[in-house]
N, C-alpha and C positions, 0 to 999 in steps of 0.2 A: 521548540525544534531551531533555535538560535534566528537566526534573520534569513529563514526560509517561509516565514508567515505561520498561520494555522493550519494542520493538516489535519483531516478527520480520517479515521481509519476504521473500517467494518470489515468483520468476517462472516463468511456464510459456511457453513459444513455442508458436504456432499459426499457420505460417504466415508470412505477411506482419505478423502481430499478436503483440503480447506482452501477457500478462494478469500484473498485479501486484496479488497478495494482501499485506495488511498487517493483523497479527494482535497486538494489544494484550494481552501475556502476564498481568498481573493480572487483567484481565477476561475474557479469551478474546473479547472483540470483533474482530470480523473484517470486512473490507471489500476491496473488489478495484476496480482500474481497467484499462482495455484501450487499447491505442493501437499506433502504429506500431511494428514491432520495433526500428528505426534510432534511436529515442528511450526508451530504458528509464530512464534518470533523469528525463524528464519525467512519464514515466509513475508512476513511486515517490512523486514528488512529489504528483502528484494523489491517489494511495492514501492517504499518510501524512496530508494535508489532509482527505480525506474521513474518516478514521477519528478524526482529533481533532474534526471537527464531530459525529460520531458520539456521542464522549464527551463533547461539551459543554466542550471544552478551548479 
């Protein structure tokens, strides 16, 4: 992930939706995003973008 540090990504499916949680390993900061189950990469991009904003990167 470049200079952002290690990020753990987790997906949980709930019917037609998928929740993606992104955790910054060094700080323990966690954010999540939800979206349609057929677009997991898009939901992952949103979660990582939210995490970067939360970390001020």
